C-alpha positions in Angstrom: 18.5 33.5 186.8 17.5 30.6 184.6 14.0 29.1 185.1 14.5 25.4 185.0 10.8 24.4 185.8 7.4 25.9 186.1 4.8 24.7 188.6 1.3 26.1 188.4 2.5 29.7 187.8 5.6 29.4 190.0 9.1 29.6 188.7 11.8 27.1 189.8 15.2 28.8 189.5 18.8 27.8 189.8 21.2 30.7 190.1 24.5 30.1 188.2 26.6 31.9 190.8 25.0 30.1 193.8 26.5 27.9 196.4 26.3 24.2 197.4 24.4 22.1 198.5 22.2 21.7 195.4 19.1 23.7 195.9 16.4 25.6 194.0 14.5 28.8 194.6 10.7 28.6 194.0 9.4 32.1 193.2 5.8 33.3 193.0 4.5 36.9 192.6 5.1 37.8 196.3 6.6 34.6 197.7 9.8 32.6 197.6 11.0 29.3 199.0 14.3 27.5 198.9 14.5 23.7 198.8 17.6 21.7 199.3 17.5 18.9 196.6 19.6 16.2 198.3 20.8 15.0 194.9 20.7 12.5 193.5 18.2 10.6 195.7 16.2 13.3 197.4 13.8 14.0 198.9 13.8 17.8 198.6 13.6 19.6 201.9 12.4 23.1 202.7 15.3 25.4 203.9 13.3 28.6 204.1 10.3 30.4 202.8 8.2 33.5 202.9 4.7 34.1 201.5 3.7 30.4 201.0 1.4 28.6 203.3 1.9 25.1 204.6 -0.4 23.5 202.1 1.4 25.3 199.2 4.8 24.2 200.5 3.7 20.6 200.7 2.4 20.7 197.1 5.7 22.3 195.9 7.8 19.6 197.7 5.8 16.8 196.0 6.2 18.5 192.6 9.9 19.0 193.1 10.3 15.3 194.2 8.7 14.3 190.9 11.1 16.4 189.0 14.2 15.6 191.1 16.2 13.9 188.3 15.7 16.8 186.0 16.5 19.4 188.7 19.7 17.6 189.8 20.8 17.4 186.2 20.2 21.1 185.7 22.2 21.9 188.9 25.1 20.0 187.4 24.9 22.0 184.2 25.6 25.2 186.2 27.7 23.9 189.1 29.3 20.6 188.0 28.8 18.8 191.3 26.2 18.7 194.0 
């Protein structure tokens, strides 16, 4: 499970054997959220989460939107298309 980005102690992961649509898993010590990227134009949208509060999820979404081009490029490295 390659970490493609770090956000304030959180790991943003893309699984090589995962399914479309393009998405990332954001993992904390006792929390995880999955965001659909909506490549290439975004914005990322929350699909599911546990352990994060609403404020944390909002901050994560903003940070993912800022890194969208990089995340979409990383998705294509592993999966070829969105």
